[in-house]
TORTOR-846074 format. One record per residue: residue number from 0; residue in one letter; chain; x, y, z of N, C-alpha, C, O in turn. Coordinates in Angstrom, 3 decimals, always signed. Atoms other than C-alpha are relative to their C-alpha. Layout:
BEGIN
REC seq type mol   n.east  n.north     n.up  ca.east ca.north    ca.up   c.east  c.north     c.up   o.east  o.north     o.up
REC NUM    A   A        X        Y        Z        X        Y        Z        X        Y        Z        X        Y        Z
...
***
This chain:
BEGIN
REC seq type mol   n.east  n.north     n.up  ca.east ca.north    ca.up   c.east  c.north     c.up   o.east  o.north     o.up
REC   0    A   A   +1.301   -0.242   +0.603  +44.920  +60.616 -100.252   -0.904   -1.196   +0.280   -0.457   -2.342   +0.305
REC   1    I   A   +0.976   +1.047   -0.295  +41.771  +58.665  -99.471   -0.677   -0.396   -1.305   -1.134   +0.458   -2.065
REC   2    S   A   +0.629   +0.484   +1.222  +40.408  +56.506 -102.243   -1.527   +0.065   +0.139   -2.052   +0.255   +1.236
REC   3    A   A   +1.465   -0.032   +0.004  +36.725  +56.444 -103.221   -0.561   -1.153   +0.821   -1.559   -0.985   +1.521
REC   4    A   A   +0.469   +1.163   -0.771  +36.313  +52.983 -101.707   +0.188   +0.256   +1.491   -0.680   -0.094   +2.291
REC   5    Q   A   -0.266   -0.299   -1.417  +37.879  +54.140  -98.419   -1.005   +1.035   +0.514   -1.491   +0.917   +1.639
REC   6    S   A   +0.958   -1.032   -0.380  +35.606  +57.211  -98.333   -1.397   -0.600   +0.196   -2.106   -0.263   +1.144
REC   7    T   A   +1.301   +0.670   -0.121  +32.533  +55.048  -98.933   -0.047   -0.864   +1.244   -1.065   -0.900   +1.936
REC   8    M   A   -0.073   +0.855   -1.183  +33.645  +52.634  -96.211   -0.111   +0.841   +1.269   -0.797   +0.445   +2.211
REC   9    N   A   +0.073   -0.872   -1.172  +34.127  +55.502  -93.735   -1.433   +0.496   +0.222   -1.917   +0.522   +1.354
REC  10    A   A   +1.379   -0.471   -0.108  +30.644  +56.860  -94.486   -0.917   -1.120   +0.494   -1.828   -0.878   +1.286
REC  11    L   A   +0.805   +1.137   -0.419  +29.161  +53.401  -94.035   +0.204   -0.309   +1.478   -0.755   -0.606   +2.189
REC  12    V   A   -0.298   +0.263   -1.414  +30.901  +52.898  -90.682   -0.671   +1.043   +0.887   -1.236   +0.700   +1.926
REC  13    V   A   +0.640   -1.057   -0.788  +29.646  +56.258  -89.402   -1.514   -0.200   +0.021   -2.136   -0.054   +1.073
REC  14    A   A   +1.445   +0.211   +0.064  +26.090  +55.519  -90.578   -0.424   -1.167   +0.880   -1.431   -1.087   +1.583
REC  15    L   A   +0.333   +1.166   -0.821  +26.094  +52.111  -88.915   +0.225   +0.279   +1.479   -0.474   -0.272   +2.329
REC  16    A   A   -0.264   -0.331   -1.405  +27.548  +53.568  -85.720   -1.113   +0.866   +0.576   -1.424   +0.762   +1.763
REC  17    L   A   +1.036   -0.907   -0.488  +24.797  +56.192  -85.478   -1.400   -0.599   -0.065   -2.303   -0.080   +0.591
REC  18    A   A   +1.325   +0.595   +0.160  +21.859  +53.952  -86.449   -0.619   -0.454   +1.320   -1.811   -0.227   +1.526
REC  19    P   A   +0.628   +0.424   -1.264  +21.370  +52.439  -82.953   -0.478   +1.165   +0.854   -1.313   +0.962   +1.735
REC  20    A   A   +0.440   -1.147   -0.787  +20.946  +55.954  -81.536   -1.483   +0.280   -0.218   -2.134   +0.845   +0.661
REC  21    A   A   +1.419   -0.220   +0.272  +17.507  +56.077  -83.159   -0.882   -0.828   +0.940   -2.050   -0.493   +1.138
REC  22    A   A   +0.776   +0.832   -0.916  +16.379  +53.366  -80.737   -0.278   +0.718   +1.310   -1.190   +0.332   +2.041
REC  23    F   A   +0.153   -0.697   -1.271  +16.713  +55.813  -77.845   -0.836   +1.271   -0.115   -0.976   +2.011   +0.858
REC  24    V   A   +0.846   -1.171   +0.195  +14.487  +58.506  -79.312   -1.404   -0.344   +0.477   -1.938   -1.400   +0.138
REC  25    G   A   +1.342   +0.238   -0.521  +11.146  +58.810  -77.533   -1.039   +0.047   -1.102   -0.774   +0.571   -2.184
REC  26    P   A   +1.060   -0.033   +1.010   +7.859  +58.343  -79.381   -0.490   +1.430   -0.230   -0.426   +2.274   +0.665
REC  27    A   A   +0.525   -1.317   +0.337   +6.366  +61.339  -81.132   -1.290   +0.245   +0.769   -2.070   -0.679   +0.998
REC  28    A   A   +1.221   -0.350   -0.728   +3.637  +63.159  -79.245   -1.195   -0.142   -0.937   -1.155   +0.288   -2.090
REC  29    Q   A   +1.199   +0.177   +0.809   +0.185  +62.232  -80.474   -0.865   +1.247   +0.088   -0.916   +1.911   +1.123
REC  30    A   A   +0.909   -1.139   +0.031   -2.262  +64.926  -81.507   -1.220   -0.324   +0.861   -1.662   -1.473   +0.899
REC  31    P   A   +1.190   +0.272   -0.802   -5.215  +65.326  -79.159   -1.167   -0.415   -0.888   -1.288   +0.027   -2.031
REC  32    A   A   +1.157   +0.486   +0.754   -8.379  +63.581  -80.259   -0.964   +1.150   -0.273   -1.172   +2.006   +0.587
REC  33    T   A   +0.959   -1.031   +0.376  -10.874  +65.782  -82.071   -1.368   -0.388   +0.534   -1.805   -1.531   +0.395
REC  34    A   A   +1.335   +0.276   -0.527  -14.232  +66.065  -80.411   -0.981   -0.081   -1.155   -1.159   +0.887   -1.895
REC  35    V   A   +0.970   +0.184   +1.079  -16.809  +64.666  -82.798   -1.370   -0.353   +0.564   -2.165   -1.030   -0.088
REC  36    N   A   +1.272   +0.356   -0.602  -19.719  +64.416  -80.422   -0.977   +1.169   +0.033   -1.855   +1.216   +0.895
REC  37    A   A   +0.951   -1.103   +0.088  -21.505  +67.633  -81.405   -1.276   -0.524   -0.645   -1.274   -0.916   -1.812
REC  38    G   A   +1.243   +0.568   +0.502  -25.091  +66.536  -81.803   -0.956   +1.052   -0.525   -0.580   +2.204   -0.742
REC  39    Q   A   +1.016   -0.879   +0.551  -28.294  +68.057  -83.077   -0.268   +1.169   +0.937   -0.539   +2.277   +0.474
REC  40    G   A   +0.224   -1.086   -0.962  -28.715  +70.090  -79.894   +0.996   +1.133   -0.175   +0.636   +2.304   -0.052
REC  41    D   A   -1.007   -1.025   +0.243  -25.459  +71.904  -80.600   -0.295   +0.779   -1.274   -0.074   +1.989   -1.329
REC  42    L   A   +0.336   -0.679   +1.246  -26.586  +72.680  -84.138   -1.183   +0.942   +0.185   -1.201   +2.036   -0.378
REC  43    V   A   +1.156   -0.854   -0.277  -29.909  +74.059  -82.892   +0.443   +1.233   +0.778   +0.018   +2.347   +0.472
REC  44    A   A   -0.500   -1.132   -0.789  -28.110  +76.231  -80.318   +0.800   +0.962   -0.872   +0.692   +2.179   -0.716
REC  45    L   A   -0.779   -0.846   +0.901  -25.738  +77.505  -82.997   -0.911   +0.805   -0.919   -0.667   +1.988   -1.157
REC  46    A   A   +0.932   -0.700   +0.893  -28.628  +78.373  -85.325   -0.775   +1.077   +0.748   -1.029   +2.150   +0.200
REC  47    E   A   +0.749   -0.983   -0.779  -30.532  +80.157  -82.550   +0.877   +1.168   +0.419   +0.381   +2.281   +0.595
REC  48    A   A   -0.919   -1.060   -0.394  -27.439  +82.148  -81.576   +0.384   +0.896   -1.171   +0.979   +1.955   -0.971
REC  49    N   A   -0.329   -0.782   +1.190  -27.058  +83.412  -85.148   -0.919   +1.220   -0.042   -2.139   +1.085   -0.146
REC  50    G   A   +0.809   -1.202   -0.109  -28.191  +87.026  -84.998   -0.303   +0.703   -1.299   -0.947   +1.752   -1.281
REC  51    D   A   +0.279   -0.695   +1.254  -28.341  +87.895  -88.677   -1.448   -0.246   -0.444   -2.184   -0.993   +0.201
REC  52    Q   A   +1.386   +0.067   +0.481  -31.560  +88.202  -90.679   -0.436   -1.438   -0.274   -1.531   -1.845   +0.115
REC  53    L   A   +0.342   +1.378   +0.327  -31.496  +84.636  -91.936   -0.130   -0.854   +1.261   -1.042   -1.674   +1.368
REC  54    G   A   +0.039   +0.779   -1.232  -30.768  +83.194  -88.508   -1.231   +0.291   +0.833   -1.822   -0.622   +1.411
REC  55    R   A   +1.180   -0.352   -0.799  -33.571  +85.105  -86.809   -1.282   -0.518   -0.634   -2.183   -0.972   +0.070
REC  56    N   A   +1.239   +0.410   +0.671  -36.179  +84.240  -89.425   -0.097   -1.501   -0.217   -1.174   -2.082   -0.086
REC  57    L   A   +0.034   +1.412   +0.362  -35.203  +80.706  -90.330   +0.326   -0.906   +1.176   -0.338   -1.923   +1.371
REC  58    G   A   -0.399   +0.843   -1.119  -33.478  +79.304  -87.259   +0.652   -1.285   -0.491   +1.368   -1.288   -1.492
REC  59    F   A   -0.584   +1.292   +0.380  -32.497  +75.640  -87.415   -0.838   -0.601   -1.117   -2.044   -0.794   -0.958
REC  60    W   A   +0.707   +0.537   +1.156  -33.414  +74.207  -90.808   +0.778   -1.186   -0.531   +1.913   -1.040   -0.983
REC  61    D   A   -0.640   +1.231   +0.459  -32.598  +70.629  -91.745   -1.030   -0.799   -0.803   -1.596   -1.765   -0.292
REC  62    P   A   +1.062   +0.647   +0.766  -34.937  +69.577  -94.567   +0.268   -1.460   -0.326   -0.682   -2.221   -0.510
REC  63    L   A   -0.310   +1.399   +0.313  -33.116  +66.303  -95.284   +0.147   -0.868   +1.247   +0.268   -2.089   +1.143
REC  64    G   A   -0.156   +0.760   -1.234  -32.823  +65.289  -91.645   +1.410   -0.518   +0.201   +1.600   -1.538   +0.863
REC  65    A   A   -1.385   +0.460   -0.084  -29.036  +64.988  -91.913   +0.535   +0.034   +1.424   +1.475   -0.691   +1.752
REC  66    S   A   -0.503   -0.094   -1.371  -28.589  +65.952  -88.269   -0.385   -1.214   +0.840   +0.159   -1.407   +1.928
REC  67    S   A   +0.391   +1.189   -0.763  -30.286  +62.736  -87.151   +0.413   -1.297   -0.686   -0.023   -2.374   -0.279
REC  68    L   A   -0.442   +1.203   +0.701  -28.596  +60.323  -89.575   +1.122   -0.699   +0.762   +1.883   -0.072   +1.499
REC  69    D   A   -1.079   +0.808   -0.568  -26.315  +57.519  -88.441   +0.640   -0.735   -1.175   +0.286   -1.877   -1.467
REC  70    F   A   -0.580   +0.537   +1.227  -24.147  +56.912  -91.518   +0.682   -1.347   +0.177   +0.614   -2.198   -0.709
REC  71    F   A   -0.868   +1.164   -0.157  -21.953  +54.206  -90.070   -0.579   -1.062   +0.929   +0.049   -2.101   +1.136
REC  72    G   A   +0.611   +0.971   -0.898  -24.312  +52.407  -87.686   +0.707   -0.111   +1.337   +0.414   -1.017   +2.117
REC  73    L   A   -0.770   +0.083   -1.243  -21.914  +53.117  -84.830   -0.752   +0.579   +1.197   -0.460   +0.237   +2.343
REC  74    E   A   +0.798   -0.543   -1.103  -24.423  +55.109  -82.796   -1.002   -1.032   +0.490   -1.194   -1.183   +1.696
REC  75    Q   A   +0.979   +1.016   -0.392  -27.037  +52.358  -82.826   +0.664   -1.155   +0.736   +0.075   -1.745   +1.642
REC  76    S   A   -0.688   +1.107   -0.652  -24.450  +49.776  -81.834   +0.553   +0.396   +1.364   +0.982   -0.462   +2.136
REC  77    G   A   -0.487   -0.457   -1.300  -23.419  +51.926  -78.872   +1.485   +0.297   +0.030   +2.015   +0.645   +1.086
REC  78    R   A   -1.441   -0.261   +0.018  -19.805  +52.359  -79.983   +0.311   +1.486   -0.048   +1.415   +1.895   +0.310
REC  79    L   A   -0.170   -1.450   +0.002  -20.279  +56.112  -80.469   -1.195   +0.631   +0.691   -2.291   +0.073   +0.668
REC  80    P   A   +1.142   -0.665   -0.645  -22.414  +58.579  -78.513   -0.977   +0.541   -1.029   -0.643   +0.689   -2.204
REC  81    S   A   +1.022   -0.537   +0.890  -25.605  +59.945  -79.982   +0.464   +1.338   -0.564   +0.980   +2.180   +0.171
REC  82    G   A   -0.395   -1.237   +0.646  -24.926  +62.713  -82.478   +1.420   +0.006   -0.526   +1.871   +1.026   -1.046
REC  83    A   A   -1.398   +0.035   +0.428  -21.391  +61.583  -83.316   +0.135   +0.124   -1.511   +1.148   +0.631   -1.992
REC  84    T   A   -0.084   -0.104   +1.455  -22.167  +61.360  -87.042   +0.010   +1.458   -0.426   +0.780   +1.841   -1.307
REC  85    V   A   +0.030   -1.428   +0.317  -23.026  +65.057  -87.175   +1.336   +0.625   +0.346   +1.866   +1.423   -0.428
REC  86    G   A   -1.299   -0.531   -0.396  -19.836  +65.863  -85.278   +1.096   -0.418   -0.952   +1.983   +0.373   -1.272
REC  87    Y   A   -0.999   +0.491   +0.945  -17.797  +63.717  -87.629   -0.093   +0.755   -1.326   +0.925   +1.171   -1.879
REC  88    L   A   +0.176   -0.714   +1.258  -19.279  +65.359  -90.719   +0.431   +1.458   +0.125   +1.033   +2.014   -0.794
REC  89    R   A   -0.388   -1.393   -0.219  -18.762  +68.814  -89.260   +1.519   +0.113   +0.068   +2.107   +1.022   -0.517
REC  90    H   A   -1.457   +0.009   -0.087  -15.160  +67.999  -88.397   +0.627   -0.158   -1.389   +1.616   +0.505   -1.703
REC  91    A   A   -0.535   +0.219   +1.342  -14.566  +66.755  -91.950   -0.143   +1.254   -0.862   +0.755   +1.578   -1.639
REC  92    E   A   +0.202   -1.227   +0.765  -16.025  +69.936  -93.444   +1.019   +1.068   +0.393   +1.598   +1.733   -0.466
REC  93    I   A   -0.952   -1.000   -0.483  -13.845  +72.159  -91.279   +1.423   -0.389   -0.386   +2.225   +0.467   -0.761
REC  94    K   A   -1.334   +0.486   +0.357  -10.776  +70.000  -91.930   +0.339   +0.310   -1.450   +1.479   +0.649   -1.768
REC  95    H   A   -0.237   -0.205   +1.419  -11.180  +70.401  -95.667   -0.296   +1.434   -0.445   -0.417   +1.705   -1.639
REC  96    G   A   +0.103   -1.413   +0.316  -11.695  +74.159  -95.466   -1.386   +0.486   -0.355   -1.535   +1.547   -0.961
REC  97    R   A   +1.375   -0.434   +0.265  -15.470  +74.321  -95.718   -0.673   +0.292   +1.331   -0.349   -0.328   +2.344
REC  98    V   A   +0.726   -0.334   -1.219  -17.777  +75.861  -93.168   -1.290   -0.814   +0.028   -2.076   -0.798   -0.918
REC  99    A   A   +1.209   +0.824   -0.125  -20.470  +73.520  -91.922   -0.794   +0.421   +1.205   -1.847   -0.153   +1.481
***
């Protein structure tokens, strides 16, 4: 019969023997980058393509000017393309289950 200490020792030896195998596992595949460069032009095209009553009569409507905002200052510094803030906000809305 195997004692409890012997059983624990056997489990420990097996665990230590298999641990180095994790070093040979390749890196996990990274998810493709999400395109966040949809600018105001894309929003205007989307509004014009909307064929329902509201879309035909109203078209593109942005009373607060949110489509031209640069929340993070990254567009002015040149680190992001123009319109990236709108793309980022749209991506966040879709990610969290809201339609933007």
